[in-house]
N, C-alpha and C positions, 0 to 999 in steps of 0.2 A: 294332730301335724300342725294347726295352726300356734297354736301355744310354743312349740317346739321352734318353727321359726322365730317368733317373733321375741324369744328367748336370745338366740342366737345373732339376731339382726340388734338388740336392742339392751344387751345383755353382754355377752361372751364377745363379741366382735364391737363391742362399744369402743372407742377412740381413746376414751380414759384409760380401759379396761388393756385394751391394748399397747398404750403408751407405759402402762405401770409395769404389764408382763415385758416389754422392752428395755426397762430401765434395770428391773431383775435381773434381766438375761446378763447384762453389762456388768453389772454391780459381781455376778457368781465367776462372770469369765475374766474381770479383772482380780479377785480374789485368786482364783486358780494359776494365773499368771505370775501376779506378783509371789507367791507363796512358793510356786516352782521354781522364782528365779531367786529366792532368798529365804531358807527354810528354816532360818532364823527367825522369822517373823512369827513362826507358830507356836505356841505352847512347848515349853519342855516334853512332856510326856507323847506329843504328835510328834516330834522331832527324833527322840528314839523310837517310833517304830518305822521311822524311814532308812534308819541304818541297815544295809548289807542287802538292801533290794532291788530290785531291777528298777529300771526307768519306769517300765507299766507297771509294776508294782504299787512305786513311790507314788505315780498318778493317780492310782485307785486310793492312797492312803487320803493323800489332798481332797479326791471327790468324795470321801466319805467324813473326811471333816469338815468339809463346805455343806454336805448333805443335811449334816445332824445341826448346821444353825437355827435359830428362828430368824425371821425374816430382820427385828429389830437388831438381833447382836450380826448378822450380817451387813447391816447398814452402820453399822458402828465401828466394826471392824476393816469395811472397805474405807470410811474414812481415815481409820489410824493408818492403814497401809500406804494407802494413798495419796497421803500429804507429805 
């Protein structure tokens, strides 16, 4: 129990960790909103997947695309689409 308490205080809830998590969360939100606003920013094969779907299904496709990104690729895409 002592180890668990220490890990939460010094690792999981450390300021640097929570800052990184907030930054990652913002990247995901930004990507989702940019792709939703302009699907032309997506690769062609993902644009095709959006065709003829309901808004809810389109959002699921966008979420799937973003969920499949590595951290590095998400950062690169964020820089590209937010420029």
